[in-house]
All heavy atoms as a GROMACS GRO file, in nm:
protein
  602
    1MET      N    1  23.364  -5.690  24.726
    1MET     CA    2  23.237  -5.760  24.730
    1MET      C    3  23.172  -5.751  24.593
    1MET      O    4  23.162  -5.644  24.535
    1MET     CB    5  23.144  -5.701  24.837
    1MET     CG    6  23.008  -5.768  24.838
    1MET     SD    7  22.882  -5.694  24.947
    1MET     CE    8  22.959  -5.695  25.105
    2LYS      N    9  23.127  -5.865  24.546
    2LYS     CA   10  23.054  -5.871  24.419
    2LYS      C   11  22.906  -5.854  24.449
    2LYS      O   12  22.857  -5.904  24.548
    2LYS     CB   13  23.080  -6.006  24.353
    2LYS     CG   14  23.016  -6.023  24.217
    2LYS     CD   15  23.040  -6.161  24.162
    2LYS     CE   16  23.184  -6.178  24.123
    2LYS     NZ   17  23.210  -6.304  24.052
    3SER      N   18  22.835  -5.783  24.362
    3SER     CA   19  22.693  -5.763  24.380
    3SER      C   20  22.616  -5.817  24.259
    3SER      O   21  22.658  -5.796  24.144
    3SER     CB   22  22.662  -5.614  24.399
    3SER     OG   23  22.526  -5.596  24.426
    4VAL      N   24  22.508  -5.887  24.287
    4VAL     CA   25  22.422  -5.943  24.181
    4VAL      C   26  22.283  -5.882  24.199
    4VAL      O   27  22.217  -5.907  24.300
    4VAL     CB   28  22.415  -6.097  24.191
    4VAL    CG1   29  22.325  -6.152  24.082
    4VAL    CG2   30  22.554  -6.158  24.183
    5ASP      N   31  22.243  -5.800  24.104
    5ASP     CA   32  22.114  -5.732  24.112
    5ASP      C   33  22.010  -5.812  24.034
    5ASP      O   34  22.015  -5.816  23.911
    5ASP     CB   35  22.126  -5.590  24.056
    5ASP     CG   36  21.997  -5.510  24.072
    5ASP    OD1   37  21.895  -5.567  24.117
    5ASP    OD2   38  21.998  -5.392  24.037
    6CYS      N   39  21.917  -5.872  24.106
    6CYS     CA   40  21.811  -5.952  24.042
    6CYS      C   41  21.675  -5.885  24.062
    6CYS      O   42  21.571  -5.952  24.049
    6CYS     CB   43  21.810  -6.093  24.100
    6CYS     SG   44  21.961  -6.184  24.071
    7ILE      N   45  21.674  -5.757  24.093
    7ILE     CA   46  21.549  -5.685  24.111
    7ILE      C   47  21.471  -5.685  23.980
    7ILE      O   48  21.526  -5.654  23.874
    7ILE     CB   49  21.573  -5.539  24.157
    7ILE    CG1   50  21.657  -5.535  24.284
    7ILE    CG2   51  21.441  -5.463  24.174
    7ILE    CD1   52  21.591  -5.596  24.405
    8GLY      N   53  21.344  -5.725  23.986
    8GLY     CA   54  21.260  -5.728  23.868
    8GLY      C   55  21.267  -5.859  23.790
    8GLY      O   56  21.199  -5.875  23.690
    9LEU      N   57  21.351  -5.950  23.836
    9LEU     CA   58  21.365  -6.080  23.768
    9LEU      C   59  21.291  -6.188  23.847
    9LEU      O   60  21.289  -6.183  23.969
    9LEU     CB   61  21.512  -6.118  23.755
    9LEU     CG   62  21.600  -6.018  23.681
    9LEU    CD1   63  21.745  -6.061  23.685
    9LEU    CD2   64  21.553  -5.999  23.538
   10TYR      N   65  21.236  -6.281  23.774
   10TYR     CA   66  21.160  -6.387  23.840
   10TYR      C   67  21.225  -6.523  23.817
   10TYR      O   68  21.303  -6.542  23.725
   10TYR     CB   69  21.016  -6.386  23.791
   10TYR     CG   70  20.944  -6.264  23.840
   10TYR    CD1   71  20.936  -6.151  23.760
   10TYR    CD2   72  20.892  -6.260  23.968
   10TYR    CE1   73  20.875  -6.036  23.808
   10TYR    CE2   74  20.831  -6.146  24.017
   10TYR     CZ   75  20.822  -6.033  23.935
   10TYR     OH   76  20.765  -5.921  23.984
   11CYS      N   77  21.190  -6.616  23.905
   11CYS     CA   78  21.243  -6.751  23.903
   11CYS      C   79  21.234  -6.812  23.763
   11CYS      O   80  21.131  -6.796  23.700
   11CYS     CB   81  21.165  -6.837  24.002
   11CYS     SG   82  21.238  -6.998  24.028
   12PRO      N   83  21.339  -6.871  23.718
   12PRO     CA   84  21.461  -6.912  23.790
   12PRO      C   85  21.580  -6.818  23.771
   12PRO      O   86  21.691  -6.850  23.810
   12PRO     CB   87  21.492  -7.047  23.728
   12PRO     CG   88  21.453  -7.029  23.584
   12PRO     CD   89  21.332  -6.940  23.587
   13GLU      N   90  21.558  -6.700  23.712
   13GLU     CA   91  21.670  -6.613  23.679
   13GLU      C   92  21.756  -6.574  23.799
   13GLU      O   93  21.880  -6.579  23.789
   13GLU     CB   94  21.620  -6.488  23.607
   13GLU     CG   95  21.727  -6.409  23.536
   13GLU     CD   96  21.798  -6.486  23.424
   13GLU    OE1   97  21.736  -6.573  23.360
   13GLU    OE2   98  21.917  -6.460  23.403
   14PRO      N   99  21.698  -6.536  23.916
   14PRO     CA  100  21.785  -6.506  24.031
   14PRO      C  101  21.875  -6.624  24.071
   14PRO      O  102  21.992  -6.603  24.107
   14PRO     CB  103  21.686  -6.470  24.143
   14PRO     CG  104  21.568  -6.417  24.069
   14PRO     CD  105  21.557  -6.505  23.947
   15VAL      N  106  21.822  -6.745  24.061
   15VAL     CA  107  21.903  -6.863  24.095
   15VAL      C  108  22.016  -6.880  23.993
   15VAL      O  109  22.132  -6.904  24.030
   15VAL     CB  110  21.814  -6.989  24.101
   15VAL    CG1  111  21.899  -7.115  24.114
   15VAL    CG2  112  21.716  -6.978  24.217
   16PHE      N  113  21.986  -6.865  23.865
   16PHE     CA  114  22.089  -6.879  23.761
   16PHE      C  115  22.200  -6.775  23.779
   16PHE      O  116  22.318  -6.807  23.770
   16PHE     CB  117  22.029  -6.864  23.622
   16PHE     CG  118  21.942  -6.979  23.578
   16PHE    CD1  119  21.847  -6.961  23.480
   16PHE    CD2  120  21.954  -7.105  23.635
   16PHE    CE1  121  21.765  -7.066  23.439
   16PHE    CE2  122  21.874  -7.211  23.594
   16PHE     CZ  123  21.779  -7.190  23.496
   17ARG      N  124  22.160  -6.651  23.803
   17ARG     CA  125  22.261  -6.543  23.819
   17ARG      C  126  22.344  -6.562  23.945
   17ARG      O  127  22.464  -6.531  23.945
   17ARG     CB  128  22.193  -6.407  23.815
   17ARG     CG  129  22.137  -6.376  23.677
   17ARG     CD  130  22.084  -6.237  23.666
   17ARG     NE  131  22.028  -6.217  23.533
   17ARG     CZ  132  22.016  -6.100  23.475
   17ARG    NH1  133  22.053  -5.990  23.539
   17ARG    NH2  134  21.965  -6.088  23.354
   18THR      N  135  22.280  -6.609  24.052
   18THR     CA  136  22.355  -6.632  24.176
   18THR      C  137  22.455  -6.746  24.156
   18THR      O  138  22.571  -6.736  24.197
   18THR     CB  139  22.258  -6.666  24.291
   18THR    OG1  140  22.168  -6.556  24.309
   18THR    CG2  141  22.334  -6.691  24.420
   19ARG      N  142  22.412  -6.852  24.091
   19ARG     CA  143  22.502  -6.965  24.065
   19ARG      C  144  22.621  -6.920  23.979
   19ARG      O  145  22.736  -6.954  24.008
   19ARG     CB  146  22.429  -7.080  23.997
   19ARG     CG  147  22.522  -7.197  23.974
   19ARG     CD  148  22.457  -7.314  23.903
   19ARG     NE  149  22.556  -7.417  23.881
   19ARG     CZ  150  22.566  -7.528  23.952
   19ARG    NH1  151  22.483  -7.553  24.048
   19ARG    NH2  152  22.662  -7.615  23.926
   20LYS      N  153  22.595  -6.842  23.877
   20LYS     CA  154  22.703  -6.794  23.790
   20LYS      C  155  22.802  -6.709  23.870
   20LYS      O  156  22.924  -6.723  23.854
   20LYS     CB  157  22.645  -6.713  23.674
   20LYS     CG  158  22.748  -6.666  23.575
   20LYS     CD  159  22.686  -6.599  23.455
   20LYS     CE  160  22.798  -6.568  23.356
   20LYS     NZ  161  22.793  -6.437  23.304
   21ALA      N  162  22.751  -6.622  23.957
   21ALA     CA  163  22.840  -6.538  24.038
   21ALA      C  164  22.925  -6.624  24.131
   21ALA      O  165  23.045  -6.596  24.149
   21ALA     CB  166  22.757  -6.439  24.119
   22ILE      N  167  22.867  -6.728  24.189
   22ILE     CA  168  22.943  -6.818  24.276
   22ILE      C  169  23.050  -6.892  24.196
   22ILE      O  170  23.165  -6.904  24.240
   22ILE     CB  171  22.848  -6.917  24.349
   22ILE    CG1  172  22.764  -6.842  24.452
   22ILE    CG2  173  22.928  -7.029  24.416
   22ILE    CD1  174  22.652  -6.925  24.514
   23GLU      N  175  23.015  -6.938  24.078
   23GLU     CA  176  23.112  -7.011  23.993
   23GLU      C  177  23.230  -6.922  23.953
   23GLU      O  178  23.342  -6.971  23.937
   23GLU     CB  179  23.042  -7.063  23.868
   23GLU     CG  180  22.948  -7.178  23.894
   23GLU     CD  181  22.868  -7.222  23.772
   23GLU    OE1  182  22.868  -7.151  23.669
   23GLU    OE2  183  22.803  -7.327  23.781
   24GLU      N  184  23.206  -6.795  23.936
   24GLU     CA  185  23.311  -6.701  23.893
   24GLU      C  186  23.391  -6.644  24.010
   24GLU      O  187  23.491  -6.576  23.987
   24GLU     CB  188  23.249  -6.587  23.812
   24GLU     CG  189  23.187  -6.634  23.682
   24GLU     CD  190  23.110  -6.526  23.608
   24GLU    OE1  191  23.087  -6.417  23.666
   24GLU    OE2  192  23.071  -6.550  23.493
   25ALA      N  193  23.344  -6.666  24.133
   25ALA     CA  194  23.409  -6.606  24.250
   25ALA      C  195  23.529  -6.686  24.296
   25ALA      O  196  23.542  -6.805  24.268
   25ALA     CB  197  23.306  -6.595  24.363
   26ARG      N  198  23.616  -6.618  24.369
   26ARG     CA  199  23.730  -6.683  24.434
   26ARG      C  200  23.688  -6.724  24.575
   26ARG      O  201  23.599  -6.663  24.635
   26ARG     CB  202  23.849  -6.587  24.440
   26ARG     CG  203  23.903  -6.547  24.304
   26ARG     CD  204  24.023  -6.455  24.320
   26ARG     NE  205  24.000  -6.348  24.417
   26ARG     CZ  206  23.966  -6.224  24.383
   26ARG    NH1  207  23.952  -6.189  24.260
   26ARG    NH2  208  23.947  -6.134  24.477
   27VAL      N  209  23.756  -6.825  24.628
   27VAL     CA  210  23.729  -6.868  24.765
   27VAL      C  211  23.755  -6.750  24.860
   27VAL      O  212  23.857  -6.681  24.847
   27VAL     CB  213  23.818  -6.990  24.803
   27VAL    CG1  214  23.806  -7.022  24.951
   27VAL    CG2  215  23.778  -7.110  24.718
   28GLY      N  216  23.663  -6.726  24.950
   28GLY     CA  217  23.673  -6.617  25.045
   28GLY      C  218  23.597  -6.493  25.002
   28GLY      O  219  23.575  -6.403  25.084
   29GLU      N  220  23.558  -6.488  24.877
   29GLU     CA  221  23.488  -6.370  24.826
   29GLU      C  222  23.345  -6.366  24.882
   29GLU      O  223  23.283  -6.468  24.905
   29GLU     CB  224  23.483  -6.374  24.673
   29GLU     CG  225  23.440  -6.244  24.610
   29GLU     CD  226  23.465  -6.242  24.459
   29GLU    OE1  227  23.525  -6.336  24.406
   29GLU    OE2  228  23.424  -6.145  24.397
   30ILE      N  229  23.295  -6.244  24.901
   30ILE     CA  230  23.160  -6.222  24.949
   30ILE      C  231  23.074  -6.174  24.832
   30ILE      O  232  23.116  -6.087  24.755
   30ILE     CB  233  23.156  -6.114  25.061
   30ILE    CG1  234  23.242  -6.158  25.180
   30ILE    CG2  235  23.013  -6.084  25.104
   30ILE    CD1  236  23.190  -6.278  25.255
   31ILE      N  237  22.956  -6.232  24.819
   31ILE     CA  238  22.863  -6.196  24.713
   31ILE      C  239  22.733  -6.148  24.777
   31ILE      O  240  22.678  -6.215  24.864
   31ILE     CB  241  22.832  -6.316  24.622
   31ILE    CG1  242  22.962  -6.368  24.558
   31ILE    CG2  243  22.730  -6.278  24.514
   31ILE    CD1  244  22.944  -6.500  24.484
   32GLU      N  245  22.688  -6.032  24.732
   32GLU     CA  246  22.559  -5.980  24.777
   32GLU      C  247  22.459  -5.997  24.663
   32GLU      O  248  22.487  -5.958  24.551
   32GLU     CB  249  22.573  -5.832  24.814
   32GLU     CG  250  22.443  -5.767  24.854
   32GLU     CD  251  22.460  -5.619  24.878
   32GLU    OE1  252  22.457  -5.542  24.779
   32GLU    OE2  253  22.478  -5.582  24.993
   33VAL      N  254  22.344  -6.057  24.694
   33VAL     CA  255  22.240  -6.078  24.594
   33VAL      C  256  22.116  -6.002  24.638
   33VAL      O  257  22.068  -6.020  24.750
   33VAL     CB  258  22.206  -6.228  24.578
   33VAL    CG1  259  22.095  -6.247  24.476
   33VAL    CG2  260  22.330  -6.308  24.539
   34LEU      N  261  22.064  -5.918  24.548
   34LEU     CA  262  21.940  -5.845  24.574
   34LEU      C  263  21.833  -5.902  24.483
   34LEU      O  264  21.856  -5.922  24.363
   34LEU     CB  265  21.958  -5.696  24.545
   34LEU     CG  266  22.065  -5.624  24.626
   34LEU    CD1  267  22.080  -5.481  24.577
   34LEU    CD2  268  22.028  -5.626  24.774
   35ALA      N  269  21.715  -5.930  24.538
   35ALA     CA  270  21.605  -5.985  24.460
   35ALA      C  271  21.472  -5.940  24.519
   35ALA      O  272  21.464  -5.904  24.637
   35ALA     CB  273  21.612  -6.138  24.461
   36ASP      N  274  21.370  -5.940  24.435
   36ASP     CA  275  21.236  -5.908  24.485
   36ASP      C  276  21.133  -6.016  24.449
   36ASP      O  277  21.015  -6.000  24.476
   36ASP     CB  278  21.190  -5.770  24.437
   36ASP     CG  279  21.187  -5.757  24.286
   36ASP    OD1  280  21.233  -5.848  24.216
   36ASP    OD2  281  21.140  -5.652  24.239
   37ASP      N  282  21.179  -6.125  24.390
   37ASP     CA  283  21.092  -6.239  24.361
   37ASP      C  284  21.072  -6.315  24.493
   37ASP      O  285  21.170  -6.362  24.552
   37ASP     CB  286  21.158  -6.330  24.257
   37ASP     CG  287  21.076  -6.454  24.228
   37ASP    OD1  288  20.963  -6.466  24.281
   37ASP    OD2  289  21.124  -6.538  24.151
   38PRO      N  290  20.948  -6.327  24.540
   38PRO     CA  291  20.925  -6.398  24.668
   38PRO      C  292  20.983  -6.539  24.671
   38PRO      O  293  21.023  -6.588  24.776
   38PRO     CB  294  20.772  -6.400  24.681
   38PRO     CG  295  20.725  -6.286  24.598
   38PRO     CD  296  20.823  -6.274  24.484
   39ALA      N  297  20.989  -6.605  24.555
   39ALA     CA  298  21.043  -6.741  24.551
   39ALA      C  299  21.192  -6.744  24.585
   39ALA      O  300  21.243  -6.846  24.633
   39ALA     CB  301  21.021  -6.803  24.413
   40ALA      N  302  21.261  -6.634  24.563
   40ALA     CA  303  21.405  -6.629  24.592
   40ALA      C  304  21.432  -6.648  24.742
   40ALA      O  305  21.539  -6.697  24.778
   40ALA     CB  306  21.464  -6.498  24.545
   41GLU      N  307  21.337  -6.612  24.827
   41GLU     CA  308  21.358  -6.624  24.972
   41GLU      C  309  21.388  -6.768  25.011
   41GLU      O  310  21.464  -6.793  25.104
   41GLU     CB  311  21.236  -6.571  25.047
   41GLU     CG  312  21.258  -6.562  25.196
   41GLU     CD  313  21.150  -6.485  25.268
   41GLU    OE1  314  21.063  -6.426  25.202
   41GLU    OE2  315  21.154  -6.482  25.392
   42SER      N  316  21.329  -6.864  24.941
   42SER     CA  317  21.361  -7.005  24.970
   42SER      C  318  21.460  -7.062  24.869
   42SER      O  319  21.544  -7.146  24.905
   42SER     CB  320  21.233  -7.089  24.970
   42SER     OG  321  21.169  -7.083  24.844
   43ASP      N  322  21.456  -7.019  24.744
   43ASP     CA  323  21.541  -7.079  24.640
   43ASP      C  324  21.689  -7.046  24.658
   43ASP      O  325  21.774  -7.135  24.639
   43ASP     CB  326  21.498  -7.031  24.502
   43ASP     CG  327  21.361  -7.084  24.460
   43ASP    OD1  328  21.310  -7.175  24.529
   43ASP    OD2  329  21.307  -7.033  24.361
   44ILE      N  330  21.722  -6.924  24.694
   44ILE     CA  331  21.864  -6.886  24.706
   44ILE      C  332  21.932  -6.962  24.822
   44ILE      O  333  22.039  -7.019  24.801
   44ILE     CB  334  21.882  -6.734  24.723
   44ILE    CG1  335  21.825  -6.660  24.600
   44ILE    CG2  336  22.028  -6.697  24.747
   44ILE    CD1  337  21.896  -6.679  24.471
   45PRO      N  338  21.870  -6.971  24.942
   45PRO     CA  339  21.935  -7.051  25.048
   45PRO      C  340  21.953  -7.197  25.009
   45PRO      O  341  22.053  -7.259  25.044
   45PRO     CB  342  21.839  -7.036  25.168
   45PRO     CG  343  21.774  -6.903  25.145
   45PRO     CD  344  21.756  -6.896  24.994
   46VAL      N  345  21.856  -7.256  24.936
   46VAL     CA  346  21.870  -7.395  24.892
   46VAL      C  347  21.988  -7.408  24.797
   46VAL      O  348  22.069  -7.501  24.808
   46VAL     CB  349  21.739  -7.445  24.826
   46VAL    CG1  350  21.761  -7.578  24.755
   46VAL    CG2  351  21.629  -7.457  24.930
   47LEU      N  352  22.002  -7.314  24.703
   47LEU     CA  353  22.115  -7.317  24.611
   47LEU      C  354  22.248  -7.306  24.685
   47LEU      O  355  22.341  -7.382  24.658
   47LEU     CB  356  22.103  -7.200  24.510
   47LEU     CG  357  22.224  -7.183  24.419
   47LEU    CD1  358  22.232  -7.298  24.319
   47LEU    CD2  359  22.221  -7.048  24.349
   48VAL      N  360  22.255  -7.212  24.779
   48VAL     CA  361  22.379  -7.191  24.854
   48VAL      C  362  22.419  -7.318  24.929
   48VAL      O  363  22.534  -7.361  24.924
   48VAL     CB  364  22.364  -7.071  24.951
   48VAL    CG1  365  22.481  -7.062  25.047
   48VAL    CG2  366  22.348  -6.942  24.872
   49LYS      N  367  22.322  -7.381  24.992
   49LYS     CA  368  22.348  -7.506  25.065
   49LYS      C  369  22.390  -7.617  24.969
   49LYS      O  370  22.486  -7.690  24.995
   49LYS     CB  371  22.225  -7.547  25.144
   49LYS     CG  372  22.248  -7.670  25.230
   49LYS     CD  373  22.126  -7.700  25.316
   49LYS     CE  374  22.154  -7.824  25.402
   49LYS     NZ  375  22.041  -7.854  25.488
   50LYS      N  376  22.320  -7.629  24.857
   50LYS     CA  377  22.349  -7.735  24.759
   50LYS      C  378  22.492  -7.722  24.705
   50LYS      O  379  22.558  -7.823  24.680
   50LYS     CB  380  22.249  -7.726  24.644
   50LYS     CG  381  22.270  -7.828  24.536
   50LYS     CD  382  22.165  -7.814  24.427
   50LYS     CE  383  22.197  -7.908  24.312
   50LYS     NZ  384  22.106  -7.889  24.200
   51LEU      N  385  22.538  -7.598  24.688
   51LEU     CA  386  22.672  -7.574  24.635
   51LEU      C  387  22.779  -7.577  24.744
   51LEU      O  388  22.897  -7.560  24.715
   51LEU     CB  389  22.676  -7.441  24.560
   51LEU     CG  390  22.588  -7.433  24.434
   51LEU    CD1  391  22.595  -7.294  24.373
   51LEU    CD2  392  22.626  -7.540  24.332
   52GLY      N  393  22.738  -7.597  24.870
   52GLY     CA  394  22.833  -7.605  24.980
   52GLY      C  395  22.893  -7.470  25.020
   52GLY      O  396  23.001  -7.466  25.077
   53GLN      N  397  22.819  -7.363  24.994
   53GLN     CA  398  22.867  -7.229  25.029
   53GLN      C  399  22.803  -7.185  25.160
   53GLN      O  400  22.723  -7.259  25.219
   53GLN     CB  401  22.833  -7.131  24.915
   53GLN     CG  402  22.880  -7.176  24.778
   53GLN     CD  403  23.030  -7.203  24.772
   53GLN    OE1  404  23.111  -7.136  24.834
   53GLN    NE2  405  23.067  -7.306  24.697
   54GLU      N  406  22.837  -7.066  25.207
   54GLU     CA  407  22.788  -7.020  25.336
   54GLU      C  408  22.701  -6.895  25.319
   54GLU      O  409  22.746  -6.794  25.265
   54GLU     CB  410  22.907  -6.988  25.428
   54GLU     CG  411  22.866  -6.945  25.564
   54GLU     CD  412  22.985  -6.913  25.654
   54GLU    OE1  413  23.101  -6.918  25.606
   54GLU    OE2  414  22.963  -6.880  25.770
   55LEU      N  415  22.576  -6.904  25.366
   55LEU     CA  416  22.487  -6.789  25.368
   55LEU      C  417  22.514  -6.717  25.501
   55LEU      O  418  22.477  -6.766  25.606
   55LEU     CB  419  22.342  -6.833  25.357
   55LEU     CG  420  22.238  -6.722  25.353
   55LEU    CD1  421  22.254  -6.634  25.230
   55LEU    CD2  422  22.098  -6.781  25.356
   56VAL      N  423  22.578  -6.601  25.495
   56VAL     CA  424  22.618  -6.532  25.618
   56VAL      C  425  22.522  -6.421  25.657
   56VAL      O  426  22.532  -6.367  25.767
   56VAL     CB  427  22.761  -6.477  25.608
   56VAL    CG1  428  22.862  -6.591  25.598
   56VAL    CG2  429  22.778  -6.382  25.491
   57GLY      N  430  22.428  -6.389  25.567
   57GLY     CA  431  22.332  -6.286  25.603
   57GLY      C  432  22.209  -6.289  25.515
   57GLY      O  433  22.215  -6.329  25.399
   58PHE      N  434  22.097  -6.249  25.574
   58PHE     CA  435  21.973  -6.236  25.499
   58PHE      C  436  21.892  -6.124  25.561
   58PHE      O  437  21.877  -6.117  25.683
   58PHE     CB  438  21.890  -6.366  25.503
   58PHE     CG  439  21.754  -6.348  25.444
   58PHE    CD1  440  21.737  -6.338  25.306
   58PHE    CD2  441  21.640  -6.338  25.524
   58PHE    CE1  442  21.611  -6.319  25.250
   58PHE    CE2  443  21.514  -6.320  25.469
   58PHE     CZ  444  21.500  -6.310  25.332
   59GLU      N  445  21.842  -6.036  25.476
   59GLU     CA  446  21.757  -5.926  25.521
   59GLU      C  447  21.641  -5.911  25.424
   59GLU      O  448  21.656  -5.938  25.306
   59GLU     CB  449  21.835  -5.794  25.525
   59GLU     CG  450  21.949  -5.792  25.620
   59GLU     CD  451  22.031  -5.663  25.608
   59GLU    OE1  452  21.975  -5.559  25.569
   59GLU    OE2  453  22.150  -5.670  25.634
   60LYS      N  454  21.528  -5.870  25.475
   60LYS     CA  455  21.411  -5.840  25.391
   60LYS      C  456  21.358  -5.707  25.437
   60LYS      O  457  21.322  -5.691  25.555
   60LYS     CB  458  21.306  -5.950  25.408
   60LYS     CG  459  21.183  -5.931  25.323
   60LYS     CD  460  21.089  -6.050  25.343
   60LYS     CE  461  20.967  -6.041  25.256
   60LYS     NZ  462  20.878  -6.157  25.276
   61ASP      N  463  21.352  -5.609  25.345
   61ASP     CA  464  21.304  -5.478  25.388
   61ASP      C  465  21.152  -5.465  25.368
   61ASP      O  466  21.086  -5.556  25.318
   61ASP     CB  467  21.383  -5.366  25.320
   61ASP     CG  468  21.350  -5.348  25.174
   61ASP    OD1  469  21.250  -5.405  25.126
   61ASP    OD2  470  21.426  -5.276  25.106
   62ASP      N  471  21.098  -5.351  25.407
   62ASP     CA  472  20.953  -5.330  25.402
   62ASP      C  473  20.898  -5.329  25.260
   62ASP      O  474  20.778  -5.347  25.240
   62ASP     CB  475  20.918  -5.199  25.472
   62ASP     CG  476  20.946  -5.205  25.621
   62ASP    OD1  477  20.952  -5.317  25.676
   62ASP    OD2  478  20.962  -5.098  25.683
   63ASP      N  479  20.983  -5.307  25.161
   63ASP     CA  480  20.940  -5.306  25.021
   63ASP      C  481  20.950  -5.444  24.957
   63ASP      O  482  20.926  -5.458  24.837
   63ASP     CB  483  21.024  -5.206  24.940
   63ASP     CG  484  21.002  -5.064  24.987
   63ASP    OD1  485  20.887  -5.031  25.026
   63ASP    OD2  486  21.098  -4.985  24.987
   64GLY      N  487  20.989  -5.545  25.035
   64GLY     CA  488  21.000  -5.682  24.982
   64GLY      C  489  21.132  -5.710  24.914
   64GLY      O  490  21.146  -5.813  24.850
   65ILE      N  491  21.228  -5.620  24.927
   65ILE     CA  492  21.361  -5.644  24.868
   65ILE      C  493  21.437  -5.740  24.960
   65ILE      O  494  21.450  -5.717  25.080
   65ILE     CB  495  21.441  -5.514  24.852
   65ILE    CG1  496  21.363  -5.413  24.767
   65ILE    CG2  497  21.579  -5.543  24.792
   65ILE    CD1  498  21.336  -5.458  24.625
   66LEU      N  499  21.485  -5.848  24.900
   66LEU     CA  500  21.560  -5.951  24.972
   66LEU      C  501  21.708  -5.928  24.948
   66LEU      O  502  21.750  -5.906  24.834
   66LEU     CB  503  21.521  -6.090  24.922
   66LEU     CG  504  21.372  -6.120  24.913
   66LEU    CD1  505  21.347  -6.251  24.842
   66LEU    CD2  506  21.310  -6.121  25.051
   67LYS      N  507  21.786  -5.935  25.054
   67LYS     CA  508  21.931  -5.918  25.042
   67LYS      C  509  21.998  -6.039  25.105
   67LYS      O  510  21.984  -6.063  25.226
   67LYS     CB  511  21.977  -5.789  25.110
   67LYS     CG  512  22.125  -5.766  25.102
   67LYS     CD  513  22.158  -5.632  25.165
   67LYS     CE  514  22.291  -5.635  25.233
   67LYS     NZ  515  22.320  -5.508  25.303
   68PHE      N  516  22.071  -6.112  25.023
   68PHE     CA  517  22.146  -6.230  25.068
   68PHE      C  518  22.294  -6.197  25.065
   68PHE      O  519  22.342  -6.138  24.968
   68PHE     CB  520  22.121  -6.349  24.975
   68PHE     CG  521  21.978  -6.387  24.960
   68PHE    CD1  522  21.899  -6.328  24.861
   68PHE    CD2  523  21.919  -6.480  25.044
   68PHE    CE1  524  21.766  -6.362  24.845
   68PHE    CE2  525  21.786  -6.515  25.029
   68PHE     CZ  526  21.709  -6.455  24.929
   69THR      N  527  22.364  -6.237  25.168
   69THR     CA  528  22.509  -6.223  25.170
   69THR      C  529  22.569  -6.362  25.177
   69THR      O  530  22.539  -6.440  25.269
   69THR     CB  531  22.556  -6.138  25.290
   69THR    OG1  532  22.485  -6.013  25.287
   69THR    CG2  533  22.705  -6.113  25.284
   70ILE      N  534  22.649  -6.393  25.076
   70ILE     CA  535  22.703  -6.529  25.060
   70ILE      C  536  22.855  -6.525  25.064
   70ILE      O  537  22.916  -6.442  24.996
   70ILE     CB  538  22.657  -6.589  24.924
   70ILE    CG1  539  22.505  -6.591  24.917
   70ILE    CG2  540  22.718  -6.727  24.901
   70ILE    CD1  541  22.450  -6.606  24.776
   71ARG      N  542  22.915  -6.613  25.143
   71ARG     CA  543  23.061  -6.627  25.142
   71ARG      C  544  23.096  -6.753  25.062
   71ARG      O  545  23.043  -6.862  25.091
   71ARG     CB  546  23.117  -6.640  25.284
   71ARG     CG  547  23.270  -6.663  25.283
   71ARG     CD  548  23.331  -6.676  25.421
   71ARG     NE  549  23.314  -6.550  25.493
   71ARG     CZ  550  23.254  -6.540  25.612
   71ARG    NH1  551  23.210  -6.645  25.674
   71ARG    NH2  552  23.241  -6.423  25.671
   72VAL      N  553  23.182  -6.736  24.966
   72VAL     CA  554  23.227  -6.850  24.885
   72VAL      C  555  23.335  -6.922  24.964
   72VAL      O  556  23.439  -6.865  24.997
   72VAL     CB  557  23.280  -6.803  24.748
   72VAL    CG1  558  23.334  -6.920  24.668
   72VAL    CG2  559  23.168  -6.732  24.671
   73VAL      N  560  23.307  -7.049  24.998
   73VAL     CA  561  23.400  -7.126  25.081
   73VAL      C  562  23.471  -7.236  25.004
   73VAL      O  563  23.564  -7.298  25.056
   73VAL     CB  564  23.331  -7.184  25.206
   73VAL    CG1  565  23.284  -7.072  25.298
   73VAL    CG2  566  23.217  -7.274  25.170
   74LYS      N  567  23.425  -7.261  24.881
   74LYS     CA  568  23.495  -7.357  24.797
   74LYS      C  569  23.461  -7.327  24.651
   74LYS      O  570  23.358  -7.267  24.621
   74LYS     CB  571  23.460  -7.501  24.832
   74LYS     CG  572  23.317  -7.539  24.800
   74LYS     CD  573  23.294  -7.686  24.836
   74LYS     CE  574  23.159  -7.731  24.786
   74LYS     NZ  575  23.132  -7.871  24.817
   75GLU      N  576  23.551  -7.370  24.563
   75GLU     CA  577  23.530  -7.348  24.421
   75GLU      C  578  23.415  -7.434  24.370
   75GLU      O  579  23.398  -7.547  24.413
   75GLU     CB  580  23.656  -7.382  24.342
   75GLU     CG  581  23.764  -7.280  24.356
   75GLU     CD  582  23.879  -7.305  24.260
   75GLU    OE1  583  23.857  -7.370  24.156
   75GLU    OE2  584  23.990  -7.260  24.290
   76VAL      N  585  23.340  -7.378  24.278
   76VAL     CA  586  23.230  -7.449  24.212
   76VAL      C  587  23.250  -7.432  24.062
   76VAL      O  588  23.268  -7.320  24.014
   76VAL     CB  589  23.092  -7.393  24.250
   76VAL    CG1  590  22.982  -7.461  24.172
   76VAL    CG2  591  23.069  -7.406  24.399
   77ARG      N  592  23.254  -7.541  23.990
   77ARG     CA  593  23.270  -7.535  23.844
   77ARG      C  594  23.163  -7.615  23.774
   77ARG      O  595  23.102  -7.699  23.824
   77ARG     CB  596  23.408  -7.585  23.801
   77ARG     CG  597  23.519  -7.505  23.861
   77ARG     CD  598  23.532  -7.370  23.791
   77ARG     NE  599  23.640  -7.293  23.855
   77ARG     CZ  600  23.623  -7.172  23.907
   77ARG    NH1  601  23.509  -7.112  23.902
   77ARG    NH2  602  23.722  -7.109  23.962
   0.00000   0.00000   0.00000
């Protein structure tokens, strides 16, 4: 599993880093993205959908840390 730590980063950086991780991943790979920018809660799912990938998990803890779990289902270049 690849992990992308976007804690302390603000829009659009979490989106850019998530896209780069998806572009570099192999089909079937799982990517975990951690972020604390409130905008990421809506931006990351939109990016995943736009790229045709699968968001398989989302969690938000009491400290506002967002955790997205993404399955790469097709290559993106």
